[in-house]
N, C-alpha and C positions, 0 to 999 in steps of 0.2 A: 674483357676477355682477350687474352693474348693468342698468338698463333698456335701454340702447343695445345692450349685448352680448346680452341675452336676446332682443331683437327680431331682431337679425341672425341669431342661432342658430335662432330659430323659423322665419324665412323660409328659411334653408338646409335645414331639415328638411321643407320643404313636401311633397316627393314621397317622403320616406323612410318605410318601413313596418316593422313588427315591434315586439316588446316593448320593445327598447332605444330605438327612435325614439319610441315613445309615452311612455315614461318621461321622455325628454329634453324632449319637448313640454310635458308637465305641469309640469316644473321651470321652463321658460321662462314658461309661463302664470302660475304662482304669483308669479313676480317682477313680471310686467307687470300683474297684477291690483292690486298694492299700490304700485307705483312709477310716477310720471308719465313719459310720453314727453317728450323735450326740445323738439321742434319740431312745427309743424303737419304737416309732411311725415311725421314719425315717428308722429304720431297716426293719420294716414290709412293708413300702412303697417300699423300694428297692427290697425286696423279691417278692412282687406282680408284680413289673415292669419286673423283670427277668422271672417270670412265664409266663407273657403275651408274652414276646419276644420269649420264647421257643416255644409257640404255634403258634406265628405269626412272624417268623424271616424274616428280610429283605434279608439276603444272608447267605452263608455258614460261613463267618467270624463272623457275628453277632451271629449266632447260636453257634459256637464253643466257643466264649467268654462267652456267657450266660451259656452254659452247664458247663463250667469250674467253673464259679462263684457259680452256684447252687451246684455242686459236693462238693465244699469246704465250703458251707455256714455255716454249724454247727461248723466249726473251726474258724469262724470270731471272733475276740476279742469283737466287739460290740454286736454280738449275745450272746456270753457268759455273757457279762456284763448285758444284759437286758433279759436274759432267763426267769427269774421269771415273769417279767412284760408281756412277750410274751406268757405266758402259754395259751393254748387252741387256738392258732393260726394255729396249724398244721405245723408250720415251723420246719424243722429238728433241733434237739437240744433242743426242748421245750416239756414240758409235756402236756398231753391231759386228761381232766377230763370230765366224762359224765356218767349218769346211762344207759348204753347201754342195748338194748334188749338182751334176752337170747341167741339167735343164734350168735349175734355179740360178746357177752361176751365169749362164748365158743370158738369162732374163735380166739379171742385175747389171751385167756388162753392157747390155743393149740400151738400158735406160739411164744408168748413172755411171758411165765408164770412168769419168774423171774422179769419182769418189771411192772407187774400189781398188784396194791395194792388197799385197801379200804380207802376211805377218811372218816375216822371215825367222824371227826368234822362235816361233812356235812350229816351224816347218822341219820335220825330221827327215824328209825324203829328198834332200837336195841332190844326193848322188844319183838317185833314179831320174830326177829331172835333167841332170847333166847328160845322162845317156840318151835322153829323148831329144834334146835340143838339135842335134844334127838332122833328125827326121823332120823337124818343122822349119828348117833353114834351107837355103839354096846350095847346090853343089859348089858354087863359086865361093861360098863362105867357109867351106871345109878346111882349107889350110889353117885358118885361125882357130877354128873350133878343135881341130885335131891336135894342135901343138901348144896352144896357149892355155894356161890354167888361170882363168879369171874367177873360177867358182860359179856356182849356179846363179847367185844373185848378181854377180858382176857381169856375166854373159847376158842375162836378161836385160840388165840396164843398157848394155851395148847394142843388143838386138832390137829393142823396142823403139818406136818412133818418139820424137821429142814431145809430142802432144798426148801420148797415151801412157797409162799407168802400167806397172809391171803385171798386175792382175789382168787388166784388159788385154794386154798383149798375149799372155799365156792362154787365156780362155779362147781367144780368137785363133791362135796358131794351133793349139791342141785339137781344135775342131776340124782341122784338115786331115787328121789321122783317121784311117778307117774308111770304108766305102759306104757305111750307113751309120745312122744315129746310135745304134747299139755299140758298134766298135768305137765310135767317137766318145761315147759315154764311158766305156771301159778304159780308154786311154786316159781320160781326165780323172775319173774317180780313183784310179789306182794310185795317184799321187797324193790324195787326201790334202789338197792345197788349202791351207788356212787363209781365209779371206777376211778383210776388214772393210766394212762400208762406213765411210765417214758421214756425219750428219750434214744436212743441207736442205734448202727449200725444195718442197715437192717430193722428197724422198720417203721411203717407207717408214712409218712411225705409228705405233698404236694410238698415239695422241690424236691423230687426225683420221684414222681408218673408220670409214662409215660409208654406207650407200644411201643416196637420197631416198626419202620415202614420201608418199603422197599425203599421208596423215600420220601424226604421232599419237601413240597410245600412252596416256598418262597413267602411272601406277597410283591409283587413289585408294586401293584396298590392300590389306596385308597379303603377302604371298601365301598361296595355298600350301598347307602342310601335308605331310603324309606321302605315301608312295602311289605311283600311278596304278590304275586298274588296267592291266594289259588287254584283257578281252574287250573291255568297254572302249578303250582308246583306239585300238586298231579298227574298230567298227565305225569310227567317226572320221570321214574323209576330210581332206583339207578344204579350205574355202575356195581355193583355185590353184590350178597348175598352169603356168604360163611359159611357153617356149619363147625365149627372148631372141632378138636379132643377133647376128654374129658380132656386131660392134659392141652391143651391150654385154654379150657373152665374154668378150675380151676384157671389158672393164671389170666385170664381176670376177673373172678368173684372176685378174691382177690383184683384186682385193683379197681373194683367198690366199694367193702367194704371199702378199704383204702380211697377212695375219700370221703366217707361219714364220716368215723371215724375221719378223720383229719379236718372235719368241724362241729364236734359235732352234727351229724345227724345220723339217722338210717332209713332204708327203708326195709319193710318186704320182698319184692321180691328179694332184694340183700342179706339179711341175710339168706333167705331160697331158694336161687337161685339153679337151677339145672345145674351143669357143663356139663352134657351130651348134653343138647339142645342149648348151646350158639352158636349164629351166629354173624358174622361181616357183617355189611351193609356199603359198600363203595360208596362215591360220589367223584366227582372231587374236586380238590383244597385241598386235605389232610383231608377232613371231613369224619368221620366214626362214626357208632353207634355200640356199643356192645349190642346185643339184648339178654336179660336174662329172662327166664321164671322160674316159681316156681317149686319146687319138686312136684311130683304128690300128696303127702299127704297135701301139702299146697295150692292146687288150690281151687278156689271157685267152687261151684256147677254149676253155670251158666256162668257168664262172665269169660273171660280169661284175666289175668293181666300180663303185661310184664313191665320190667324196661329197659330203654335204657341208657347206659353211653355214653355221647357225647365226642368224641375224635377229637382233631385238631392236626395234626401231631403227634398223639399218646398221646397228653397231655389231661387229663380229664378237660373239660371246662363246664360241666353241666350234667344234667340227665333229663329223661322224664319218666313219669308213664302213661301207656296206658291200658285201659280196653276195651274189644271189644266183641260184640255180636249183633245179629239182624241187620247186615249190618251197624253198627254204632260203633263209638269209642269215648270214653271220654279221653281227653288228659290233663295231668298236665305237664307243661313245666317249667324247671328251668335252668337258666344260672348262674354259680358260679360268685360271685360278681366281682372277678378279671377280668372277661372276658366280662362283660356286656358293651353294647354300641358299640362293634366292628361290628360283623356280626350276632347279635342275630336274626334279622328279617329273614335273609337268612337261618339260621339254622332252624328256626321254619318252614319255607317252606319245608325243607328236612325232618323234623319230620313228617309232614303230608304225604309226598311222601312215607316214610318208612312205616308208618301205613297203607296207602292204599295198598302198595305192599304186606305186610304180611297178612292183614286181609280182604282187599277188601271193606272197608266201603264206603258208599255214604253220610253218615251223621256224622258230627263231633260235639262234644259237649264239653263245658268248664264248670267245676264245680264251684260253687260260691267262693270257697276259692282262686282259681286262679285269680278271679276278684277283690278280696278285701273283700269278705264276710267271715263269720265264723271265725272272729278274725285274719285277715291277714292285718294289718295296712300298711305294706310295699306296697302290691299290690294296696291298696286303695289310698295311697298317690301318687303312680306313675300314676294313671289314667288308670290302666290296662283294665278296662271295656271298655273304649273308643278305646283302641288299638285294641281289638278284634272286637268291633262293626264296626270299619272302615275296618277291613279285610272282613266283611260280616257276622259275627256271630250275630244272632238276638235273642232277648228274645221271649218267648211265653206267659209268665204270663201276663194277661191283665193289672195288676197294673204297672208292669215294662214297658210294651209297652207304656202306657200312659205317664209315666214320661220321657221315652226316647223321645217321640214325642215333649213334652213340651221343653225339653232341646235342641233338634235340632232346634226348632223354635227360641229359645233365641239365639243360636249360629248364626243362619242366620241373625237375626236382629243386633247382635253385635258380629263380628268375634273374639273379644278379650274376650268374655265371657267364663268362666270355671265353670264346675259344682262344687258346694260346697260339702264338705265332707258328710254332711247329705244326700244329693241327691245321691252321689256315693254309699252310704250304701244301699239305696233302690235298685238302679240299680244292685248292686252286690249280691242281696239276692236270685237270681234265676239263673238257668242254661241259657246259650246262645247256639245257634245251627247254624251250617252251613250245608245246604243241597246242594249236588252237583246236584241232580235231583229234582223230585217233592217232596214237603214237605210231610212228613208222620208222623204218630203217634206211630209206633212201633219201637222205638229207645231207647237206653240207656238214662236215665234221664227223659223220658216221660212215658215209661212203668213202672208200679208199681210192679217191680219184687219181693219185699218183700211179696206180696200177694201169690206168688207161694209157698214160705216157709210156710206161714200160712195155705194154703190148705193141705200141707203135714202134718203139726202139727195137724190139726183138724182130719185128718184120723187116724193118729197114736194114738191120745188121745182116739178116739172112739173105735178103735179095740184092742189096746194093753195097754193103760194106762201107768203105770210106767214101764212095762216090755219092754223097747225099744229094748233091745238086742234080745229078742224073735221076736219082730216085724221086725228087720233088717234081721234076718235069714229067717223068713217066706216070707217076701216080695222079698228077693233075688230070692228064688225059684219061686215065682209067676211071677216075671218079666222075668225070664228065660223062663218059660212056655209061657207067652204072646208073647215073641219075637221068640219063636221056637228054642231056644238055648239048645242043649243037655248038653253041658259042656263048661266051661271056661278054660279048661286045657291048651289050646294053648295061653292063654292071659298072658301078663307079670304081675308082682305084682302090678304095677301102674294101669294097665288096669282093673284088678280084683277089686282093691280098688275103681276105678271110677264106676264100675258097682254096687258095694254094696251101694255106696252113692246115685246113681241115681235110684236104684230099687224102693224105696217108691214113687218117683215121676212118674216113668214109670207106676205104677199100677193105678194112678189117672188121667193120661192124657186123656182128653175128647175124646171118640171114638176110643181109641187105639186098642181095641179088633176087630174093624171092618177094620183096616188098611190092605192093601194088604201085602202079604209076602215080596215083594220088599221094601215096606215102613218100615216094621218091621226090615228087614235086614239093611236098611239105618240107622234106629235109633240105632241098635246095633253098627254099625260102628262109629256113632257120639259119643256114650258113650266110646267106646274103644279109640278113639282119645283123649278124655279128659285125659286119663292116659298115653298117648303115649309120644314120645320123644319131639315133638313140639306141644304145646297146640294150636298154631295157626291153625293147621290142624282141630281141633275140631270146631273152629269158622267157617271155610270155609264149613265144612260138615253140621254143624247146619244150617247155613244161606241158604244152598242149599236144605234143607229138608222142603218143604212147609207145610206139615202136622204137623211136629213138631213145627215149628215156630208159626203156628196158634194155636196149642194146648197150648203152653206156654203163648202166648199172651192172650188166653181166661182165663187161670188161674190167670194171672196178673191183670185182670180187677177187679175193686172193687166189694165186696159183692158176691164173687163166692164161691159156695159150691162144693166140689169135687164130680164128678159123679161116 
């Protein structure tokens, strides 16, 4: 058996289980460990097959062989031969290029500064960078910068230190612009700086990305087929939910960032994740979720947003983005391409169970992008809309309901019928919902929460005009008086920040002045939780505060003027 035959056979055995299948996999691995793959594509296929087997090993011997091959993958002659063609695959020994967000760029520059460079050929905004350079230099350097035309690349080469790269210099110097992280982020991301991370020991690579586990679950039975039962799955809680130490939180947050960087992706809640509040949610069969919330300064005013990194035997196999409020959660679910088709349906059921456990929603919603809308051709082509519809997620928009009923009638008349692409675009243009209980209107995706922000804006414009800083200071005092708070001295920095941000909203909540002392204390506790360790506590407290829920829903209604 040659390498080509061994690779094809190993891929064909992907979902096969049992002693015979395990023995066949070991034979294929033995061949592939000593014989080179013929092409760049074959090298990548081998890498993905190994990653899959590390997450779903048949037995200890298969896992040991896979782990050994992955540990030495960057030293393979075929990998080195095709390293240029395998750029951006995230495989150890290959480079990664991407215009990363500010937080991720800083993370990369802090850990691998000598390997991070600017791809000048792919950088169209050189003129904008030249205009910024005087702002990140000293006044004593102005005569040269004002008069000499060295070009953006030439000036960066002249300005940077002898031991730092162009990218590290720019990331560090651009971080001095602005008085807070939001302004620094704006200054950096406006340039869309294309970065290249060169390969090297210890750097981010999908080849080595994994979290240690106390016990490995071996995949001895075929994957469960079929779709999850939403009602059944949400009723089954996780085996355990563990709040990890800040040090462990930082390690797991780094793993989440690495999982995105090596796939040329970026996720806000991972780049601005809070290591202090990280939790591990464990299920049976080696499945876990790393639950990551945002730093207090990066949290939204209303909804709470979390990112889950999905681990199987410690191997990252996907991620989830969850927003929650009003007893509802919007879920964006992603399985990394290497791991699709195995137990994706089962994992989705556990995502719902985790969301239910953390936030307690009885309404789940899917945003159009997940269904194929808003420019997601992959989801459109896969028929994602019908996957969720068959789970019980239903549209509310009358136009979409009408199209769905037409399509269901056609399928009933002709079981072989499939919705054309144009029809799928219509179906995927609106949210779909799953209600565990009675259908209701006060849920994420139905409530027009932007109207809450507009109500605050109208009040600020009327009372303070352009002097928003004076408005924030005055309204913070007003909100404290309304809620009967003498001081915030016992609150943490994050909790005080949450109160300042909520203060304008507190002052326009309908009827708040007539709330009971207990209801006002409850509102103060809700706001404090927004800046606390676990933002999920805010969701629970908010949802339990009937007066607050009603007041926010009133402000979210169309054409509302603040009282």
